[in-house]
C-alpha positions in Angstrom: 92.5 100.7 103.0 90.6 99.0 100.3 90.5 95.3 101.0 89.8 92.3 98.8 89.6 88.6 99.8 89.9 85.4 97.9 88.0 82.4 99.1 90.8 80.1 99.7 91.6 76.4 100.0 90.9 74.5 96.8 88.9 77.0 94.8 86.2 76.8 97.4 84.0 79.5 96.1 82.0 76.9 94.2 78.6 75.5 95.1 79.9 71.9 95.5 78.8 71.2 91.9 76.1 68.8 93.1 78.7 66.2 94.2 77.7 64.3 97.3 80.5 64.0 99.8 81.0 60.7 101.6 82.5 62.4 104.6 80.6 62.0 107.9 79.9 65.4 109.3 79.8 64.1 112.9 83.2 62.6 112.6 84.5 66.0 111.4 82.8 67.7 114.3 84.5 65.2 116.6 87.9 66.1 115.1 87.2 69.8 115.6 86.3 69.2 119.3 89.6 67.2 119.7 91.6 70.1 118.1 89.9 72.6 120.5 92.1 71.0 123.3 95.3 71.6 121.4 97.2 74.8 122.2 97.6 76.0 118.6 98.0 79.7 119.4 97.9 81.9 122.5 94.3 82.9 123.2 92.9 81.1 120.2 89.9 79.1 121.4 88.3 77.0 118.6 85.2 76.2 120.7 84.4 79.9 121.1 84.3 80.7 117.3 81.2 79.7 115.4 81.5 77.5 112.4 78.9 76.6 109.7 79.5 73.5 107.7 77.6 72.2 104.7 77.9 68.5 104.0 76.0 68.4 100.7 72.7 67.7 102.6 72.4 70.1 105.5 74.2 73.0 107.1 75.4 72.5 110.7 76.3 75.4 113.1 78.8 74.8 115.9 79.9 76.8 118.9 77.1 79.4 118.5 75.5 81.0 121.5 72.2 81.3 119.5 70.5 79.9 116.5 70.2 82.3 113.5 67.0 82.4 111.5 66.3 79.0 109.9 68.5 77.0 112.3 67.1 74.6 114.9 68.8 72.7 117.7 69.6 69.1 116.8 67.6 66.6 118.8 70.6 64.4 119.3 72.9 67.3 120.2 71.2 70.6 121.2 74.6 72.4 121.1 74.7 71.9 117.4 72.2 73.8 115.2 71.0 72.5 111.8 69.7 74.3 108.7 67.9 72.1 106.2 69.8 72.3 102.9 72.6 74.7 102.0 72.5 78.0 103.9 72.9 80.9 101.3 75.9 82.3 103.3 77.8 79.1 103.3 79.4 79.1 99.8 82.9 77.7 100.6 85.8 78.0 103.0 85.6 81.6 104.2 84.3 83.8 106.9 80.9 85.6 106.9 78.6 87.4 109.3 75.6 85.6 110.7 73.9 88.7 112.1 76.6 90.5 114.1 78.6 87.3 114.6 81.6 86.4 112.5 81.3 82.7 111.5 83.7 80.4 109.8 82.1 78.5 106.8 83.1 75.4 104.9 81.7 73.0 102.3 82.9 69.5 102.9 84.6 67.7 100.1 86.5 64.4 99.7 89.4 66.1 97.9 91.0 69.4 97.0 90.0 70.7 93.6 93.3 72.6 93.4 95.9 70.0 94.6 93.8 66.8 94.1 94.9 65.6 97.5 92.4 63.3 99.3 91.0 64.7 102.6 90.3 62.7 105.7 88.2 64.0 108.6 91.2 65.6 110.4 92.1 67.4 107.2 88.6 68.8 106.9 88.6 69.8 110.6 92.0 71.6 110.0 90.6 73.5 107.1 87.7 74.8 109.2 90.1 75.7 112.0 92.1 77.8 109.3 88.9 79.9 108.8 88.3 80.1 112.5 91.8 81.5 113.0 91.0 84.2 110.4 88.2 85.3 112.7 90.6 85.2 115.7 92.9 87.5 113.7 90.1 89.8 112.7 88.8 90.1 116.3 92.1 90.3 118.1 94.4 92.0 115.5 92.0 94.0 113.2 94.9 95.7 111.4 96.2 92.3 110.1 94.5 92.7 106.8 96.3 92.6 103.5 95.1 94.5 100.5 94.9 91.9 97.7 94.0 94.7 95.3 97.7 95.5 94.9 98.1 92.3 92.9 96.1 93.9 90.1 99.0 96.3 89.6 101.9 94.0 90.5 105.1 94.9 88.5 105.7 92.9 85.4 107.7 89.7 85.9 111.3 89.5 84.8 114.0 86.8 84.9 115.6 88.6 87.8 112.4 89.0 89.9 111.4 85.4 89.4 114.9 84.2 90.1 115.1 86.1 93.4 111.7 84.8 94.4 112.5 81.2 93.6 115.9 81.1 95.2 114.5 82.8 98.3 111.8 80.1 98.4 114.3 77.3 97.9 116.4 78.6 100.8 113.4 78.7 103.1 112.5 75.2 101.9 115.9 73.9 102.9 115.6 75.7 106.2 112.3 74.3 107.2 113.3 70.7 106.2 116.7 70.8 107.9 117.1 68.7 111.0 120.3 70.2 112.3 119.8 73.6 114.0 122.9 75.1 112.3 121.6 74.2 108.9 118.1 75.5 109.7 119.5 78.8 110.9 122.0 79.0 108.1 119.5 78.5 105.3 117.0 80.8 106.9 119.7 83.6 107.0 120.3 83.0 103.3 116.6 83.1 102.5 116.2 86.4 104.4 119.1 87.9 102.5 117.4 87.2 99.1 114.1 88.3 100.5 115.5 91.7 101.6 117.1 92.2 98.2 113.9 91.3 96.4 111.6 93.4 98.4 113.9 96.4 98.2 113.4 96.4 94.5 109.6 96.5 94.8 107.4 99.6 95.5 106.6 100.1 99.2 103.0 98.9 98.8 104.0 95.6 97.2 106.6 94.9 99.8 104.2 95.6 102.7 101.5 93.5 101.0 103.8 90.5 101.0 104.7 90.9 104.7 101.1 91.4 105.6 100.1 88.3 103.5 102.5 86.2 105.5 101.0 87.4 108.7 97.4 86.7 107.7 97.2 83.8 105.2 100.6 82.4 106.1 99.8 82.1 109.8 96.4 80.7 109.1 98.0 78.1 106.7 100.5 77.3 109.5 97.6 76.7 112.0 95.9 74.5 109.5 98.9 72.4 108.7 99.8 72.0 112.3 96.2 71.0 113.1 96.3 68.5 110.2 99.8 67.3 111.2 100.9 67.8 107.7 104.4 67.7 106.2 105.8 71.3 105.8 106.1 70.8 102.0 102.4 69.9 101.6 100.8 72.1 98.9 103.9 74.2 98.5 104.1 74.2 94.7 100.5 74.8 93.5 101.5 77.6 91.1 104.5 78.2 88.8 105.6 81.0 91.1 105.1 83.7 88.5 103.5 86.9 89.6 100.8 87.8 90.5 99.5 84.3 91.4 102.9 83.2 92.5 103.2 86.1 94.9 99.9 85.3 96.5 100.8 81.6 96.8 104.2 82.4 98.2 102.6 84.3 101.1 100.9 81.2 102.3 103.9 78.9 101.9 106.7 81.2 103.3 104.4 82.4 106.1 103.9 78.8 107.1 107.5 77.9 106.8 108.8 80.9 108.7 106.4 80.0 111.6 107.7 76.4 111.6 111.3 77.6 111.6 110.5 79.9 114.5 109.0 77.0 116.4 112.5 75.5 116.4 114.6 78.6 116.8 112.5 80.7 119.2 109.5 78.7 120.8 108.2 81.9 122.4 107.8 83.8 119.1 104.0 83.6 119.2 103.9 85.4 122.5 106.3 88.0 121.1 103.9 88.7 118.3 100.9 88.7 120.5 102.7 91.3 122.8 103.6 93.5 119.8 101.2 92.7 116.9 102.7 95.4 114.7 105.6 93.1 114.0 105.9 91.0 110.8 106.9 87.4 111.2 109.9 87.7 108.9 111.1 90.6 111.1 110.8 88.4 114.1 112.9 85.7 112.3 115.5 88.4 111.4 115.8 89.4 115.0 116.1 85.8 116.2 118.8 85.0 113.5 120.8 88.2 114.4 121.5 86.5 117.7 122.4 83.1 116.1 126.0 82.1 116.0 125.5 80.2 112.8 126.6 81.5 109.4 124.4 81.6 106.3 124.8 78.7 103.8 125.4 79.7 100.2 124.1 78.1 97.0 127.0 76.9 94.9 127.3 78.2 91.3 125.8 75.1 89.7 122.7 75.3 91.9 122.1 79.0 91.2 122.7 78.5 87.5 120.2 75.7 87.4 117.6 77.9 89.1 118.2 80.7 86.7 118.0 78.3 83.7 114.6 77.0 84.9 113.4 80.6 85.4 114.2 81.6 81.9 112.6 78.6 80.4 109.5 78.8 82.6 109.0 82.5 82.0 109.3 82.1 78.3 106.8 79.2 78.3 104.4 81.2 80.5 104.5 84.2 78.2 103.7 82.0 75.2 100.9 80.2 77.1 99.3 83.3 78.4 99.3 84.9 75.0 97.7 81.9 73.4 95.1 81.6 76.2 94.1 85.3 75.8 94.0 84.9 72.0 91.6 81.9 72.2 89.4 83.8 74.7 89.1 86.8 72.5 88.4 84.6 69.5 85.6 82.7 71.2 82.3 82.5 69.3 79.3 84.1 71.0 78.2 87.4 72.3 80.5 90.0 73.8 79.6 92.6 76.5 81.7 95.7 77.0 80.8 97.7 80.1 82.4 101.2 80.4 82.1 102.7 83.9 84.7 105.4 84.0 82.2 108.0 85.3 80.8 105.6 87.9 83.5 103.1 88.8 82.6 99.8 90.4 84.0 98.6 93.8 85.4 95.1 93.7 83.6 92.6 95.9 85.6 89.5 95.2 88.2 88.0 92.8 90.5 85.0 93.0 94.1 86.2 93.2 95.5 82.8 92.3 93.7 82.8 89.0 94.5 86.1 87.4 97.0 87.3 84.8 98.1 90.9 84.2 98.1 91.7 80.5 100.5 94.0 78.5 98.0 96.9 78.5 97.6 96.8 82.3 94.2 95.0 82.2 93.6 91.9 84.3 92.4 88.5 83.0 90.2 86.6 85.5 89.8 82.9 84.9 87.3 81.9 87.5 85.4 84.6 89.4 85.0 88.4 89.5 82.3 90.4 91.3 81.7 94.1 91.6 79.0 96.6 92.6 78.2 100.3 92.1 75.1 102.5 92.3 73.9 101.3 88.9 73.8 97.6 90.0 76.1 94.6 90.3 77.8 91.8 88.4 79.1 88.4 89.3 81.0 86.4 86.7 81.9 82.9 87.8 83.3 79.9 85.9 83.7 82.2 82.9 86.7 84.5 82.1 86.5 88.2 81.9 89.0 91.1 81.3 88.9 94.1 83.7 90.4 97.6 83.8 91.0 99.6 86.9 91.8 103.1 88.0 94.5 103.9 90.6 92.0 103.6 93.4 91.5 99.9 92.6 88.0 100.7 91.1 86.7 99.0 88.0 86.4 101.3 85.0 85.8 98.7 82.2 85.0 95.0 81.8 85.0 92.8 78.7 83.1 89.5 78.7 83.4 87.4 75.6 82.2 84.0 74.3 78.7 84.3 75.9 76.1 81.9 74.8 73.2 84.2 75.5 72.7 87.9 74.7 71.9 90.4 77.5 68.2 91.3 78.0 67.7 95.0 77.5 64.8 97.0 79.0 65.0 100.2 77.0 62.1 101.9 78.8 64.0 101.5 82.1 67.6 101.9 80.8 68.5 98.5 82.3 70.1 95.3 81.1 70.6 92.0 82.7 72.2 88.6 82.0 71.5 85.5 84.0 72.7 82.1 82.9 75.0 79.5 84.4 76.9 81.3 87.1 76.8 84.7 85.5 74.5 87.4 87.0 74.6 91.0 85.8 71.9 93.6 86.5 72.8 97.2 85.6 71.4 100.5 84.7 73.0 102.2 81.7 73.0 105.6 80.1 73.9 104.5 76.6 74.0 101.3 74.6 75.5 100.5 71.2 74.8 97.1 69.5 77.0 96.0 66.7 75.9 92.4 65.6 77.0 90.3 68.6 78.8 93.1 70.5 76.9 95.0 73.2 78.6 98.1 74.5 77.1 99.8 77.6 78.0 103.2 79.1 77.4 103.3 82.9 76.8 106.6 84.6 
């Protein structure tokens, strides 16, 4: 399976933009140590999973059996290793390999760039634990890996698909916030009914993707929110819910909510999943609810009508907004690069699923980051939009980059071209080039 990962939690792929955080790294480390005594998940041991943290001055490595190249033991705490400055592998909240060892990484920040919420030291510790849990998943349940590439081909949004997604989410919201067990179970049953109907209308790969997403990102989000002692509704509406970004976001939120609902309805559910890790968490909930004596709770006509009305309005506004955004992008002054790679497609390295739009011709508009590689070279486009085209194997066959302030550098004697400015880096070999004023078209073979 081809796999793609977004670097999550507050657009964290950035380089900290030179901002100095006022967070005390040692207070964060203390919070992580406190959380290591909390039974968050069976077999999940925080203090056995390395974590590398950049605090805008230096990079600190915790829970590592050895010091990778460039790290030295701290004089005040030999169990913590320090790297002067920002380690090149620590680019945000993610997981990377330090040699053969999976390591959680994080860049400390005072607030979330996506939700604008202010972070305290426990919040930052919880975010790091989120990434550590991803390593636990990868180590103990290696098949728990969703293919984000399916979002590049997600079916076009309609009033019905958005309505079903929103009413499903609203039912889960009512379930997770209900205090009475009969209301919690009743709304959960209703949510699952809408979910089953919605997923049955999708292709198999999209339905499985959503279930896998709940099990990976949803559970990691659950672990984070429990570690941070957050309200279940925290950061539950960061997108408009429209596909494909809304689908990706929903996996985090509903995965978290289902886990919290199961905590109340079946406290042993984590052990059930550990015993049979081929299960999906919504299937566990379905099985638990099948034994519940409580009936589903239905939306009244007015509630359903209000949701449908908001769906129609939001979908119409989104279509207009997307059309205008793309028009402005294509009309931007500057250089344009068109890279055609049908005969030598690129493999995707990274993209941000929460910041893409699928266009009418099937191409994908990336707002913030896209990176790919093939035998001719590589490209990384960050903080600048681009439009991509893919084949059925999720491989890049064409990319358009518009509104560039600099022209690519062409080395004709080597059949190479490059572009390096701001956060854009492209270095590729080409077989053919055509230049028409400010438009550069390259054929890649």
